[in-house]
C-alpha positions as CSV (number, residue, x, y, z in Angstrom):
1,X,-13.0,-16.6,-1.7
2,X,-14.5,-13.8,-3.5
3,X,-13.0,-12.0,-7.3
4,X,-12.8,-8.7,-8.4
5,X,-15.3,-10.0,-11.2
6,X,-17.8,-10.7,-8.1
7,X,-17.8,-7.2,-7.4
8,X,-18.4,-6.2,-11.1
9,X,-15.4,-3.7,-10.2
10,X,-14.7,-3.5,-14.3
11,X,-12.4,-4.8,-17.2
12,X,-9.6,-5.7,-15.2
13,X,-8.8,-8.3,-11.9
14,X,-6.3,-5.9,-10.6
15,X,-6.3,-2.2,-10.1
16,X,-4.1,0.4,-11.7
17,X,-2.2,2.6,-9.3
18,X,0.9,2.7,-6.4
19,X,1.7,-0.3,-4.4
20,X,4.1,-1.8,-1.8
21,X,5.5,-5.0,-2.6
22,X,8.8,-5.0,0.0
23,X,10.1,-3.4,3.3
24,X,13.4,-1.7,2.1
25,X,15.1,-3.0,4.9
26,X,14.4,-6.6,3.6
27,X,16.1,-6.0,0.7
28,X,19.7,-6.6,0.6
29,X,22.6,-8.2,-1.8
30,X,20.3,-10.9,-2.9
31,X,17.4,-10.2,-5.0
32,X,13.9,-11.0,-3.7
33,X,11.6,-13.2,-5.0
34,X,7.8,-11.7,-5.0
35,X,4.6,-12.5,-5.8
36,X,1.6,-9.8,-6.8
37,X,-0.8,-9.1,-9.2
38,X,-1.1,-12.7,-10.0
39,X,2.5,-12.9,-11.4
40,X,6.1,-13.3,-10.2
41,X,8.7,-11.0,-9.9
42,X,12.7,-10.5,-9.1
43,X,13.2,-7.2,-6.7
44,X,16.9,-6.3,-6.5
45,X,19.4,-3.1,-5.9
46,X,22.0,-2.8,-8.2
47,X,25.6,-1.8,-7.2
48,X,24.7,1.5,-8.1
49,X,22.1,1.6,-5.6
50,X,19.2,1.7,-8.4
51,X,16.2,-0.4,-7.9
52,X,14.9,-3.0,-10.4
53,X,12.0,-5.0,-10.5
54,X,11.6,-7.5,-13.6
55,X,9.2,-10.3,-14.2
56,X,10.9,-13.3,-12.6
57,X,11.0,-16.3,-15.2
58,X,14.3,-16.4,-17.6
59,X,13.4,-16.4,-21.2
60,X,15.8,-19.4,-21.7
61,X,14.3,-21.8,-19.9
62,X,11.8,-20.5,-17.2
63,X,14.0,-20.3,-14.0
64,X,13.2,-17.8,-11.2
65,X,15.6,-15.6,-11.4
66,X,15.4,-14.5,-7.3
67,X,13.9,-18.0,-6.1
68,X,17.1,-20.0,-5.9
69,X,19.1,-19.5,-3.1
70,X,21.2,-22.6,-3.4
71,X,22.4,-22.0,-6.6
72,X,26.8,-21.4,-6.5
73,X,26.6,-17.7,-7.8
74,X,23.5,-17.3,-5.6
75,X,25.4,-18.3,-2.6
76,X,28.6,-16.6,-3.7
77,X,26.6,-13.1,-4.2
78,X,27.5,-13.4,-7.8
79,X,24.2,-12.6,-9.4
80,X,24.0,-9.2,-9.3
81,X,26.5,-7.4,-11.6
82,X,26.2,-3.4,-11.9
83,X,22.7,-3.1,-11.9
84,X,22.1,-6.0,-14.1
85,X,21.2,-9.7,-12.7
86,X,21.9,-13.2,-13.6
87,X,19.9,-16.1,-13.6
88,X,20.8,-18.9,-11.4
89,X,20.3,-21.6,-14.0
90,X,22.5,-20.8,-16.7
91,X,23.9,-17.4,-16.0
92,X,22.2,-15.6,-18.6
93,X,22.4,-11.5,-17.6
94,X,19.5,-9.3,-17.6
95,X,20.1,-5.7,-18.0
96,X,17.8,-3.4,-16.0
97,X,15.5,-2.7,-18.7
98,X,14.8,-6.3,-18.9
99,X,17.1,-7.3,-22.2
100,X,19.5,-10.0,-22.1
101,X,23.0,-8.6,-22.5
102,X,25.3,-11.2,-22.2
103,X,24.7,-15.4,-22.1
104,X,27.9,-17.2,-20.7
105,X,29.7,-19.3,-23.6
106,X,28.2,-17.8,-26.5
107,X,29.8,-15.1,-28.8
108,X,26.6,-14.2,-31.0
109,X,23.9,-11.2,-30.3
110,X,21.8,-12.2,-27.3
111,X,18.0,-13.1,-28.9
112,X,15.7,-10.1,-29.1
113,X,13.0,-12.7,-27.5
114,X,15.4,-12.8,-24.6
115,X,13.6,-9.8,-22.8
116,X,11.6,-9.5,-19.5
117,X,9.5,-6.9,-18.6
118,X,11.2,-4.1,-16.2
119,X,8.6,-2.1,-14.3
120,X,8.3,1.3,-12.3
121,X,9.9,0.8,-8.8
122,X,10.3,3.6,-5.9
123,X,11.6,3.9,-2.5
124,X,9.5,6.0,-0.4
125,X,9.4,6.2,3.1
126,X,11.3,2.8,3.6
127,X,8.7,1.1,1.4
128,X,9.6,-0.1,-2.2
129,X,6.7,0.6,-4.3
130,X,5.7,-0.2,-7.8
131,X,3.2,1.0,-10.4
132,X,1.2,-1.3,-11.6
133,X,-1.5,-1.0,-14.9
134,X,-3.1,-3.3,-16.8
135,X,-2.8,-1.1,-19.8
136,X,0.9,-0.8,-19.5
137,X,1.1,3.2,-18.8
138,X,3.3,5.3,-17.8
139,X,2.4,6.8,-14.0
140,X,0.1,9.3,-14.2
141,X,0.6,10.5,-10.1
142,X,3.4,10.1,-7.8
143,X,3.2,7.8,-4.4
144,X,2.1,9.8,-1.5
145,X,5.5,11.2,0.6
146,X,5.2,12.8,4.2
147,X,8.0,15.2,5.2
148,X,7.6,13.8,8.8
149,X,9.5,10.6,7.9
150,X,13.0,12.7,7.4
151,X,12.0,15.0,10.0
152,X,14.2,15.0,13.0
153,X,11.2,15.7,15.8
154,X,9.1,12.6,14.3
155,X,10.1,9.1,15.3
156,X,9.7,6.3,11.7
157,X,8.4,2.9,13.0
158,X,9.4,-0.2,11.4
159,X,6.8,-2.1,9.2
160,X,4.7,-4.6,10.9
161,X,4.5,-7.5,8.1
162,X,1.1,-8.5,8.7
163,X,0.8,-11.3,6.0
164,X,-1.5,-12.2,3.5
165,X,-5.6,-12.4,3.7
166,X,-8.0,-14.3,1.9
167,X,-9.9,-11.5,1.5
168,X,-10.3,-9.1,-1.6
169,X,-9.4,-5.4,-1.4
170,X,-12.8,-3.9,-1.8
171,X,-13.6,-5.5,1.5
172,X,-10.6,-3.3,3.1
173,X,-11.5,-0.3,1.2
174,X,-15.2,-0.5,2.8
175,X,-13.5,0.6,5.9
176,X,-13.4,4.1,5.0
177,X,-17.2,4.5,4.4
178,X,-18.2,2.6,7.4
179,X,-18.6,4.7,10.3
180,X,-21.1,2.5,12.1
181,X,-18.6,0.0,12.9
182,X,-16.0,2.2,15.0
183,X,-18.2,2.0,18.1
184,X,-18.6,-1.9,18.0
185,X,-15.4,-2.9,16.8
186,X,-13.1,-0.5,18.2
187,X,-14.8,1.3,21.2
188,X,-14.6,4.7,19.6
189,X,-18.1,5.5,18.1
190,X,-17.7,9.1,16.4
191,X,-19.1,12.1,17.0
192,X,-18.6,13.8,13.7
193,X,-17.7,11.7,10.2
194,X,-17.5,12.8,6.6
195,X,-16.0,11.1,3.4
196,X,-14.6,13.1,0.6
197,X,-13.7,12.0,-3.3
198,X,-11.4,14.0,-5.2
199,X,-9.9,12.1,-8.4
200,X,-7.6,9.1,-7.5
201,X,-7.8,10.6,-3.7
202,X,-10.8,9.3,-0.9
203,X,-10.8,11.1,2.4
204,X,-12.4,9.9,5.7
205,X,-12.6,12.5,8.8
206,X,-14.0,11.5,11.9
207,X,-13.5,11.7,16.1
208,X,-14.9,10.5,19.1
209,X,-13.6,9.4,22.8
210,X,-11.9,6.0,22.3
211,X,-12.3,4.0,25.7
212,X,-9.1,1.7,24.7
213,X,-7.1,5.2,24.8
214,X,-9.2,7.0,27.8
215,X,-8.7,10.1,25.3
216,X,-10.6,11.7,22.3
217,X,-9.3,10.4,19.2
218,X,-9.8,12.4,16.1
219,X,-8.7,11.0,12.4
220,X,-7.8,12.6,9.1
221,X,-7.3,10.0,6.7
222,X,-6.9,9.6,2.8
223,X,-6.3,7.0,0.0
224,X,-3.7,7.9,-2.4
225,X,-4.7,5.3,-5.1
226,X,-6.1,2.1,-4.2
227,X,-4.0,0.6,-1.8
228,X,-1.9,3.2,0.2
229,X,-3.6,4.6,3.5
230,X,-2.3,7.4,5.8
231,X,-3.7,8.7,8.7
232,X,-3.2,11.5,10.6
233,X,-4.3,10.9,14.4
234,X,-4.4,12.9,17.2
235,X,-4.9,11.2,20.7
236,X,-5.4,13.4,23.4
237,X,-2.4,15.5,22.9
238,X,-0.3,12.7,21.0
239,X,0.2,13.1,17.4
240,X,1.1,10.2,15.2
241,X,0.6,9.3,11.4
242,X,-0.3,5.8,10.7
243,X,0.4,3.7,7.3
244,X,-2.0,0.8,6.3
245,X,-0.5,-0.4,3.1
246,X,-2.3,-3.0,0.8
247,X,-1.4,-5.2,-2.6
248,X,-3.2,-7.9,-4.3
249,X,-1.3,-11.0,-4.3
250,X,-3.4,-12.7,-6.2
251,X,-7.4,-12.1,-7.1
252,X,-9.0,-12.3,-3.5
253,X,-5.8,-12.5,-1.7
254,X,-4.0,-9.6,-0.3
255,X,-1.0,-9.0,1.8
256,X,-1.0,-5.9,4.3
257,X,1.8,-3.9,6.0
258,X,1.5,-1.3,8.7
259,X,3.3,1.2,9.9
260,X,3.6,4.6,12.6
261,X,5.3,7.4,12.9
262,X,5.3,9.6,16.2
263,X,5.5,13.1,16.9
264,X,8.6,13.7,19.2
265,X,8.3,16.6,21.8
266,X,12.2,17.5,20.7
267,X,14.5,17.0,17.8
268,X,16.7,14.3,19.3
269,X,14.1,11.9,20.7
270,X,16.4,9.3,23.3
271,X,16.1,5.7,23.4
272,X,12.9,5.9,26.4
273,X,11.0,7.9,23.5
274,X,11.8,5.1,20.7
275,X,10.9,2.7,23.1
276,X,7.5,4.8,24.0
277,X,7.0,4.9,19.9
278,X,7.2,1.5,19.4
279,X,4.7,1.1,22.2
280,X,2.5,3.3,20.6
281,X,2.9,1.5,17.1
282,X,1.8,-1.5,18.9
283,X,-1.4,0.6,20.4
284,X,-2.3,1.7,17.1
285,X,-1.8,-1.9,15.7
286,X,-4.0,-3.2,17.8
287,X,-6.6,-1.2,16.7
288,X,-6.0,-2.0,13.1
289,X,-6.1,-5.8,14.4
290,X,-9.4,-5.7,15.4
291,X,-10.4,-4.7,11.5
292,X,-7.9,-7.5,10.9
293,X,-9.6,-10.0,12.7
294,X,-13.1,-9.4,10.9
295,X,-11.8,-9.3,7.4
296,X,-10.0,-13.0,8.3
297,X,-13.6,-14.5,9.0
298,X,-16.2,-12.9,7.0
299,X,-18.2,-13.9,4.4
300,X,-17.4,-11.5,1.3
301,X,-19.9,-8.8,0.9
302,X,-20.8,-8.8,-2.5
303,X,-23.9,-6.8,-1.9
304,X,-23.8,-4.9,1.3
305,X,-27.5,-4.7,2.8
306,X,-27.1,-0.9,3.3
307,X,-29.1,1.2,5.5
308,X,-30.3,4.8,4.3
309,X,-27.3,5.9,6.7
310,X,-24.7,3.7,4.8
311,X,-24.6,5.3,1.4
312,X,-21.3,5.9,1.5
313,X,-20.7,2.2,1.2
314,X,-22.2,2.7,-2.5
315,X,-20.1,5.8,-3.2
316,X,-17.1,4.5,-2.2
317,X,-17.0,1.6,-4.4
318,X,-18.0,3.4,-7.1
319,X,-14.9,5.9,-6.6
320,X,-12.9,2.3,-6.4
321,X,-14.3,1.2,-9.7
322,X,-12.0,4.0,-11.5
323,X,-8.9,1.8,-11.0
324,X,-10.4,-1.3,-12.3
325,X,-11.3,0.3,-15.8
326,X,-9.6,1.6,-18.8
327,X,-7.6,5.1,-17.8
328,X,-9.9,7.0,-20.3
329,X,-12.8,5.8,-18.1
330,X,-11.5,6.8,-14.5
331,X,-13.0,10.3,-14.5
332,X,-16.5,8.9,-15.3
333,X,-16.3,7.0,-12.2
334,X,-14.8,9.6,-9.4
335,X,-16.9,12.7,-10.9
336,X,-20.0,10.5,-9.8
337,X,-18.8,10.7,-6.0
338,X,-17.0,14.3,-6.0
339,X,-17.3,16.1,-3.0
340,X,-17.8,15.6,0.4
341,X,-20.4,13.3,1.9
342,X,-21.5,13.3,5.7
343,X,-24.2,10.4,6.7
344,X,-27.3,11.5,7.8
345,X,-27.0,11.0,11.0
346,X,-23.4,12.4,12.1
347,X,-22.0,15.5,12.4
348,X,-19.8,17.5,10.0
349,X,-16.1,18.0,11.1
350,X,-15.7,20.6,14.0
351,X,-13.2,23.0,13.1
352,X,-10.7,22.0,15.9
353,X,-10.4,18.8,13.6
354,X,-8.9,21.0,10.6
355,X,-5.6,21.1,12.4
356,X,-4.6,17.6,11.3
357,X,-6.0,18.3,7.7
358,X,-3.8,21.6,7.9
359,X,-0.7,19.5,8.8
360,X,-1.5,17.1,6.1
361,X,-1.4,19.7,3.6
362,X,1.5,21.7,4.8
363,X,3.5,18.0,5.2
364,X,2.2,15.6,2.6
365,X,2.4,15.3,-1.2
């Protein structure tokens, strides 16, 4: 298992950015115990609907706020009070900002040291996302959002929970530059391919005939920061949007989710169309599973034995380093790769491929 220092990514073990940490559908009345970025968290939804993410362990004696489902106050649904949460061990209550604001059977002021760190967290497109920053800075970008998520002529999928991989996310990011795996791995050798880098955004444009679909496949794919991939896809006359979100659990361990939206021919899709959308999501997932199987069984590519036609691998890794170093150094990395880059053995995207890009600029933020 390789770690961030093995790839020489920078000062931090974990990157800065927005990351998915939970499927909104799995968060009910009870808090969720989560682990990401080498730390434990407690996620809950307050009675007002507010999302709260705190460091998990109570200041008093270190009990996990969300991992004791058998405790009496957990069994009886008494942990959440307003937008605050009580520890299941002794009932200390923490406000959304992480301060202890009530201790049972104690009349004095709560100790100032009884404070947990609170994190920026948002619900976006059915995913709960947190802002992670090793320097504890405020978000400098918004998480991506698609207008299609709320449009009646698009069918939302449910998130596929793909579990964890003992793979550093660097290996997942490498896919963005990898034009040469599309034929052997996916049965879809690309006729055109291009990468583009613009600050915290990393784009891929590619297209070719895919034999599993028996149709021409075009994709317009982009990362917003280091962990959130969206991909607008045209498969023949079918339009969809694939989500691949991945988040470090520990250094060298990554959790992955997948989703897919499908454009409906009408504003009120019936059950048959919803079933078709689920089948399409399974088809798209099976293509991603081909990558997943490779990652699960490969050795870390600390150094890539790259060919002259594979220069984009190195460019992608330079871009990625902006998130593993202090924020005031980020520009120095992305400026090294800024612009559009076509591998020497591939064509530039044709005009017809720009339709997908036009859709993205009209509907994504």
